[in-house]
N, C-alpha and C positions, 0 to 999 in steps of 0.2 A: 612350554612345547604347545602346540596346536593338536589339543588332542579330536580332530575332524575322524580320526581311523576308527573312533570309537562311534561315529555317530554319521551312519550313513548318508545324512543328507546336510550337513553341517553348511554346505556351499549351495545350498537350492533356495532360491526366493520365489517362495508362491505362498497364495492366502493361507492367515493361521492357521495353525494344525489345530483341531479340537478335541484331541485323544486326550485320554484321561495319563496323566505326568505316570503315575503308581501304577498302571495298567502296562503301560512301555519301560518300564522299571524291571518286567516281571518277564518281559521277551528275553530269545536265548541271544547270547551275543552273535554278532554278525562273525563270518568266514573271513580273510581276508579280502578274497574276490568279492565277497559281498560289498563288502564297506567301499572298497577301492576301486572293483571293477578291476576286467580282466584287460592285459595287451590283446591281444589274441582271441581271433581271428576280426581284426580292423572290420570298420564299419559296423552296422548296427548287431545284435543277436539274440533273438528271443530265446531267452531261459525257462523253459516250459517245467520244471520243477520250483521255481522260484516265481514264476510269475512276473517277470520281468527284462528288464533290454540292455544290453550292456551295449556301449558305447565305445569307442576305438578309435583315434586319429594320430595319424605320421604328419606331426609336424615340428625338426629338428630344430629352427632355428626362434620357433616362436617365443618369445615373452611369459607370456599368457593366453589361454583358451577357454572358452565360454561356448557350454552348450546351450541350444537355444531349444527352445518345444513350442509349437505353436497349434492352437485351435484353428477349428476350420472357422469358427465364427470374427475370428482377429487373426489375418493377416500379418498386421505388423508390429501388436506389441506382445514381445511373448509369454503366455501364459504359465512358462515355469520358465527360471536360468539355472544351470550349474556351472558356478566358476570352478575351475576344475585346482586344483593343489600341488604344484610338481612336487610336494612330500610324499604327498598320499596316492596323487590321481596321474604320478608318470610314472612310466617303465622307459629308460634308457629314453628314445627318440619317440614314444606312443603318448597320446593324451587319450587318457581312461578313465570309465567310471559306470555304475549300474545302477539304474533306477525302477524301480517297482511301477507296476502296471496301475499300482492304487495313486502312486502317487503322479506318474502321468494323468491320471482323469482325462479330461476331454481332448487331448492334447491330441495332434494328430501326425504334422510335420517337424521337421525338425532341421538344425542348421546349425555351422559356430562363427564364431564371431571368433577372430585372432591379433593380436599386438605382437609387436618385436622392434628388432632395430628399424629402419629404412633404407635403406637400400635405394635414394633417388630416382637410377634410369628405370628400375625395375619397375616404380610403380608398385613397390609390395605392402605387406602387413597397415594393412586399412583396417582399424576398428572398427569403423563404422560401417564397413562392408559386411554384410550375412552371405555367407559361404556354405556352399553345396559341397557336401559329404565326395570325395573322392569313391566311393564305397557303394554310395547310394544306389540301391536294388529299383528304384522307383522313383520318378522324377516327377515332384506337383508345377508346373507353372502359374503363378497367381493371378488373375485377371489382370491385374494393374503389373503384368512384367514390362519388364522396358531393358531392352539391351545398351540405351544410348546409357543409362543412370551409371550400369557397371564399367562406361568406359571414362569413367571422371570421377573426381573426388566427392567427397561425399556420401549420405547414408544413402541405403537402399533398400531397407524393410518395407514388405509388402509390393515388392516390384522386381526378385530376388527369386530365382528357383530352388525349392527346397525339396529335401527329400523326406519319402515317407515312410511313417513306420511300419511293415508288413507282413512282420516275423511272424505276427501270432495267428494269422489268419490259414483255413485248412490247405495242405500242399494238394497237388493236382497228381490226381490218378495216371499213374505211367504202366497200371498192369498191363501186359499182351503187348507192349510195343516193343520191337526188334528193329534197329535198326538195320540196313542191307549193307551188303559188301557188292560190291563191283572191282571187277579187274579187265579180261579186257574187251568187257562191255560198256564198259566205264564212257559216259556221252556228258560232259562236261556243259550245263546252258547259265550264261549269264545274265540276271536279271534285275532289275529293279523293279523291288516294292508296290510302289507308288505307278511307277511308270506303267509298268503291263497291265494292271487295267484300270486306269485311272479314266479315258477314252471313253468316251458313254458310250463308243459302239464296241465297247471289251464283249458284251454280251454279259456283263455278271451284275446281281443284283443291287441297286444305283445306291442303295445303304452300305452294301459291300466296296464299292468300288475303292481303289487304292490303297487296300489293306490285306494286313495278314490274311483273315478270310476273305477275300477278292481271291486270291493264291489259291486255296481251298478248290471255288467252283471253278477252277484251270486245270485242276491235277489232272480231269480226265482228258483235256487237250495235249497237255504233257508227254501222259500215254501213249497217246494214238501217233503223235511225232516218234518215241523210241527214247524221252530223255529218260535218264538212271540216276544224275547228279544236276541239283539247281544251285549254281552259288548266289547269293542274294548280296548286291551290291550295299552296301553299311547299314546296319540297324541298330547302330551302338544311338543312344538318343544324343542329338545333337541340337543347339539353339535353335528354336523354331522364328526367330525376326531374320535370321542368317538368310544368307541369297544362298543356299546350300542346297539344293536339290539330288544334287548325285548323293551326300553323308558324308564324305570326306573330312569332315571338320567336327571331330567327337566333341561333345561335352562330358561325357562322362563315357567307364568304360565297362558297368555293370549293368546297366540299364536298358531298356527295348525301348527302341524310339515310339514315344504316346501314340506322336499325331500318327502312326500306321497304323491304329487300331480303329475297329469301326464306334465301337464306344469309348465316350472321353471321361468313364467314370477311373477315377484314380485304382491302379493296378489291373485293372482288366486287362490292358496291353498285355502282362502275362498268360493269363488264360489265352487269350485267342494265339498268340505267338507259341504256349505250347498244342495246342490245338492242331496250328498249321503243322510243324514238325510232324506231329503224331500222322497225321492224316498222308502226308509226304511219307513216312515211313510205312505206313500200310498197302501204299500205293505200289512199294518196292524204290525208292526213290531217293537217297541220302540228300542233306542239307548240309551247304560248306557258307561258312559266316568269310564277307570281306570284312575283314578287322585291321581298323586303323588305328595301330598304338605309337605311331611315330612322333605325331603331335596335336598339338589342342584347339578347340574353338576362343580359345584366351589368345590367340596372334601374339604380335612384338609387343612392344612397351606401349604403344598405341591403342590395343587392342581391349578386351572387357577382365571385367576383375568376379571371376565368376565359383573359383575352385580352386586349384593348383596355387594361382598366385598367390592369391591370400594366403592361404597356407605355409606358402614355405616356397617362393619363384625358384631362390638357388639350388634347393634340396630337388626338385621334381626336374628342372629346363638345363638342359647345354647353355649356359653364359659365352660370350664372345670376348674378344679383348676392344670391341669398339666400342665407347662410351656411347655411338649417335642410333649403335643398333646394340644393345646390350644381349637380346635373344640369338643363340645360335641359329640358324635357318637352312639343314639339309631338307628338311621338306619341303620348301616352297610355299610354305603358307603362315611365316611368321616365328615358328617355334619348333624347339627337338625334346624329346624326350629324354634325359641323363640315364641309360644305359649301366653308366658306367657304377649309379648309385645303386646299390643290394635292395631298397623297396620301393623303385621301380618296376624293377626287373621281378621281385614279388608281385608286385597289383597287377603285371601281365600277367605273371601263370595262376595269383587266382583268378584273374576275368577269365583267363580259358575254359579255366578248371570249371568254374560257372556255369558259364554255359555250358561245357560236355556234360558238366551233372545235373545242373536242374534244368536245363533246356534242350539233352543231349542230342547236340548238334554231331555231326557228325564229321568237321572236320571245317579249316581255316583258311584264309588266302589271304596274307599279309602284306598290304599297302607298304610300296616301298621298303622290304624289310633288309635293306645295305645299313639303316638307318639300326639296327639291333648289334650290327659288328662295330659301330664305334664307340673309343674310351672316352672316359669325361672330359676329354680335352679335342674330342671331336676329331682327333687320329683312328684309322680303319685297324680294325683288329684281324689280320687276315690268318689269325691260328686259330684259338680256341677263346671267341667269345662267350661269355659266360651262360646266357642266356639261353645259348643255344643247346650247352652242356644239361641246362636245369629241366629245358621242357623237354630234354632227350633219356633224361632219366626218371622223370615223372611217368610213372606207374599206367597212368591214364590218359595223358597228352601223347606218349609215344606210340600211341595205337589211332590215332586219328587221321587223319588226312594235313598234311601240313604241308602248305602250296605257297612258293615267294614270291611277290615280284622283286629279284636279283637285284633291285639297284637302289637308288635315290637320288636328288639332283645332282652330288659330287661324285656318285661310285657307280661302276659297273662290276657284278659279281655274279656274271650269270654263268652256269654250269659250276666247276669243279671251284672256280674263284670264289662261291659261298661257302659262308662256313656250317651251314646245315646239312649237313652228308647223305642224308635219309630223305630229305625235302624234295619235294616235287616243286617243279620251277616255271615260272612264264616261259615261256623261247622267244624272245623276242627277235632272234634272229631267223627261226622258222619263218613269223609273221612277215618280215621285210624279203626274206630272200623270195618266197612264195608268189608277194606281192607284185618283184622285178620282175620276176622270171613268168608271171601269166600276164604281165603287161605288155612283155615285149623285149623287155631289157636284155645286149648281149650278155655273155660271157658266165652265166648261168647255172649251166647245164651241170658241172661240178658241185657248187653249194646245193641245189633243189636235192641231187642225188644225195648228200650228208643228212637233207630235212627231211626225207622221207625215210631213209634208212634208219632214224631216229638220237639226231645230232649224236652221234658218238664224239665228235670232235671236242666237243663242249662237255659232254657224260661218261667220259671213255670207261668202258671196262676192262680193263688189264689190270693186273694183278694188285698194282698196287692201288688203285681207284676202285671199283668194280661197281661200278653207276649203275642202275636199270633204263632201257631206251624208256620204259613210263614214268620214269620222273621228268621227261620234257613235257610239258603241257602246248600242246602244240594247238597254237589259232593264228587266225588270221586277218580279224576284228575283235575287240571287246570294247567296253565302254569307253576306253581313252582312244578317241578317233573318228573318222569315218564307218557310217554303217557298212554291210558288205555291198549294197547297190549306192550308195556313195561313190562307194569305192570306184565302182568302173561309172559312174557318172557326173564326178567333176574333178579337173584337175589339180584347182584352188579351195582353200577352206573359205565358207562362206558365214562369218562366225559375225559379224557387224551386231546382231542382238546380244553378245553376251553384254556389249556394255564397254568394250576393253578395244575400240576403234578397229577392231578383227588383228590385234595384236597377241593374244592367248592361242590357243590349242599350237599346236603341230604342226609345221612347215612343209618339211620334208615326209609324203603321205603313200610316196609311190604308186598312185594313184591314175586311173585313167580313161577319162570319159568316153571311150569308145569313138569319139569325134564332133564330140559337141557336147557343150556344159550344161547340166541343168536339165530340165523336161519340159520346157518349154519349147511347142513346134520341134519336137528333133524324130527326122525320120524312122520310118519303122525299121529298117537294117540297121540305124545305128541301137533300135532297143531290141531288137531280138541278139545283136552281138552282147549287149549289156547282159544280155540272159544266159547265153551262154559262158559266158565269162564266169557268172557268179557259179556255173553249175561248176565250171572247170575247178573253183575255190573249192566249191563242196568238194569232186572228186578228191581233191590232192589233201585234204585238209582230212580225210576218211580214209585215205588208202594209205597214209603213213601211221611208222611202229610210234608210239608216245602215248600220251592221254592227250583227246579231242575236246575242243571248247568252242562252239561259238556263241555270239550275242543273240538275247531275246529276238526275233523281229527277221533275221537274217533267210528264215526259211520262207518270209515271206516277201521280202524286198522293201521290206521298212527303210522310210527316208527320214533323213533330220534337214532334210533341205541343203546339205553342205558344211553342216556344221559339225565342225569335227569334236566340239570340247564345250557340249549342253551343261555344263556343272550349273547353271544359275536357270534353267528353262524348265520350268514346273509348271511347263504348258504342252499343247501339240508337237509341241520341235521334240521333247522330250517321251512324251507320253507316245505308247505304238499304237497302233492306227492300224486296227482292225480291219475294216473295210480291205485293205491290201490281202491279207489271208482269202479273199474272196474274189479280188482282181485274179489272184495268182497261187492259182489251186495249183495249177502244174508246177512251179518252184517247189511248192511245199511239198509234194506228193513225191521229188525227184528227191527233198532232205530225206525225208521220212524217207523212202526206198534206200538210201545207199545207208542210213543211219542203220537199219535192218540188215544192209549187208554185211556192214562190218562185225555187227553181234552176232551174225552167223557164220561169222571166221574168224574167229580169235586166233589165227594165225597171222592178222593183220597186227592189230596190240598184241603185243607178248611182253613179259616181265624182260626177257631178254632181248639182242638184237639180232636179226634176220641172217647175220653172219653167212656159214654155205647155202641157206635155204632159199638166196634169192641168186639171179645172173642176170649181169645189164646188159642189155643190149639197145641198142639204136633204130635207124629204119632199117637196118639188113644185123651182122652177126659183131661188132663192135661198137661202142657208143662213142659219138662224135663229139669232143668233150674240147673244141674247139670255140674260141671268142665270140665267133658269127655263129655255132649251133643253137636251134630253138628248139632239141627234139629228143626226145628219151624214151625206151621202153627199158621193162623189166618183167622177171617172172619170180613169182614168188612160190617156191612150192610148199606143199601142207603137211605132205608126210608125216614129219615130226609132232605134228599138232595132232596128226588126224582129222587134216582138215583138207579141201581140196587144192588145186591148183591155182594163182592167179596171176592173168597176160596181162600186162597197163601197156600202153600205147600215148605218149603223151605229145601234141604237137602244139608246140605255142609261135610256131612262124606262123605270118600273115599269106602263105600258100599252101595249098594240100602236099602232105606227101604221103609217098608208097612206104607202108611197112610194111617188113616181110617177118612172119613168124617164126620165131626161131626154134620152137620144142613142138615136136608129135604134129601131126596129120590133122589139115583142115578138120575133118571129123570128128578130133576129141574133144574140141574148142567151142564154147558157144558166146556169142557175143550178153553179155549182159548192157554194157552201160556204151551208150555214142550221144557227148551231148550237143554234137552237132544236128542230132535229129528233133522234132516237135514231140512234145508229153504228146499221147503216153510211150513212142517209141525210144525216147530216148533212157529208159529204162526199160528191160522188157524180165520181168519176174522169172519167168521159166527159159531163157534165153532163147537167141535166135542160133541157130545153127552156124557154123563158117564154111563159107562152099573154096574157098582156098583161101590159102597162106599169106596169097596177097593179102594185103590190109589196106586200102585208103584210108586216110584220115583227113576230116576235111579245117581246113584253115584253124588256128586255136579250139583246139578238139579234145578232147579226150575219149578212149574206149579202151572199154574192157573187158578181157574174156574169162570164164571159167572152164577151167579141167576137171570133171568132177574124179574123187580120189577112187584107186582100181575098184573097191570094194561095194561099192554107192554107185547105184543107179535114179537115185531120186532128179527129178526135172525143178525143183525150187530153186530160192536164195543158192 
C-alpha cells in the first residue's frame, strides 16, 4: 500500500531535506486535509493558520496531474514539483494537495502538467505543456512568453503564462466603501479602459494613460456629464499577443487584465483595480463589468493550449459531431463553454462571487448570454437553464445588476424569450427601430411608440409575466457598431484596416450620412444636419422609459472613421479623441443637460410602464399610424410620481410640421428643448414660455415642453 497519506511530501521533488529525522518523528500527525489537501475551494487558497497553500484543480478525464512551482530566477525548470496520487490527492474529479510555505521556499509562480488519453482532433492532453490554473487570480507572462508555441506540439516551459502565488499578502482596505444604488437616475456609460484615456490628448498623466488609474483621473469629467453607472468593456486577463483590443477573448475569468495597470509589478493590478472601484463609489457611480463566459481565447482545434484544453477539452467545451471542426462554435470565436457541465457553471458562479466580494463590482453585463441557455448537446433550454437558477438563488449575486446580451450567433431571446426573468437586457429592437425612424424609414411610428413606452411587447407586465420597464436597456450605439457620429456620417462600413477585406462587422446598420459619406469636403448644411440628428437620438434615448445606455465619446462626436468593428484597432481608431470634446462643446452641453433633465424627472424612467399617465398624439389630437407617417407627439403626466408634465413633439419628416399642443393653455407650457436651434438655445434651463398652442417643428427635429406640477413654481429643469 502507498503510505503517502502519512507523509505530506512523499510526491514532492525538491532539494534534499536536511531536517533531523528524529525531530520529524516527534511532530504532530497531520490531519487528512493537511496530508492530502482539500478539493474546495478550487484554485489556490492561503491557509493562514497553517502557513500553507491549498491547490485544487478540476480535470475530470486526466490520468495524471503534476503541480509545478517556479522561482523568479528560473521560469523554465520548476523549483518544486508535486505529482498528485489519485488515491490520496483526488476527490471525484478534482485533484488537490496542500504545501506549506516552508516547502515552497522561493517559489513565486505555479502551473500544472496534465496527461491523459488524447483525442487527436481536439489536440488535448499534452504533458509537455505548462498549463494555467483556470482559477488563477493573478497571471504572470514571462519575458519569453510566446503564443505560437502554445499552438503547436512540444514543450512551452518558460514561454507559458503562470499563476502567481499571492494569497498570503495583505488584503485591500475596503473600509468606508459604499456601493451606490441608482434607479430612475441610472445612466449607463459604456467605455473601454484603455481606449478611454490612451490618446495623448486625454489630459491624463502620461504614466497613467490607458490604465485603471487613468480612469480615476477622468471621474470629475464623468460626474460633470451626469453618468451614474460605468460599464467597463472586458477586463478579464487575455492573451497579450492576440489581436484582441476589445477584450472579448478571455484567457481566464478571475484575474484582471495586467496590461491595464500603470505598474507591471505582479499583483499590483489588483490594488489599482480596487482603488479605481472605490474611487467610482466615492463619486456615486456604480461599476458594471462586461463579462465574457461563453468562450475563451484558446479558439478551435488550431488555437493555443493554455489552460482548459490541456486540463480537459471534453469537460470544459461543447463538442460538435464534425471531426473537421470538433469544437461547437455558438460564440463565433472558435469554441463555446459547456454550461451543461456542473463544474463549468460553478466556475462562472465562483468568478462572479469573486468580482463581487473581492472587487466590489456592482453588476455584470453578460456577452452572448444565450449561450447560458444551451444544454450539453448545444440545444436551447427554453425553460429552466440551471445557471440562471443558481445565480438567482445566490444571496449575493441576486442583488447585483445582471444585464444580458440576449442572443448568441444562432439564437435570439430578447425579452420574455430569455430565461433570466429578472435580468436587464440589451434591447436591440430599441436600437434598430429608433435608428430607422430617425433616418426617415417609413412605417416606423407604431414601433417607436412601443420603444419609447418601454417595449412592453418584449417585456410584458401582464399578470403572468410582470416584467418591469427598467429591464429594457435602451441604446442607440454600443461598442459593437458605428459610433453615434459615424451613424449619421456613413452609409457603409469602412473596416478595411481590420485586415478582413471589409467582410467583418455588421452590414445593416440603419445609418444615414445626411447627404455625403465621410468627412472630406462636407458642406456646412450636411454638418448641421448631422449635429441635429445626434441631438435627436440623444433626446429619444433619454426621454424613453427603460434604462438608457450610450457609448463613451458619443457626447462629443467621437469618430472611428466609419469602422463599425474595430476589435483589433489599438490605435487612434479605437481610442477616444479628446480634441473632439473641445471642438464640440455644444453637443457635450446638450448631452449633459438632457441627462440632467432625465434625472430631474423620475417620471420618465419608472419601475413600471407609463400606462394611463401617457397620452399619445400626432400633429393634432390623434396619432398618424399610417405607413407614410414620420411624426408623433405624447404627453407624459407626472402627477402620480410627484413630477411635472412633459410634452414631446417629434418630427422625423424632411419638411417642417405644425403641431397643436393638445393639453392645457400656451401659458402653462415652457419650451425646454428644440433640437433645430443652435446652442445654447437648443436647451433652455429655465424654459422659454410658449406663446401659442400651435408649434412649428422644423424638419427632422424634436421639441420638448414642460408644465410645472400644480404646487411647483420653480423655474429650473
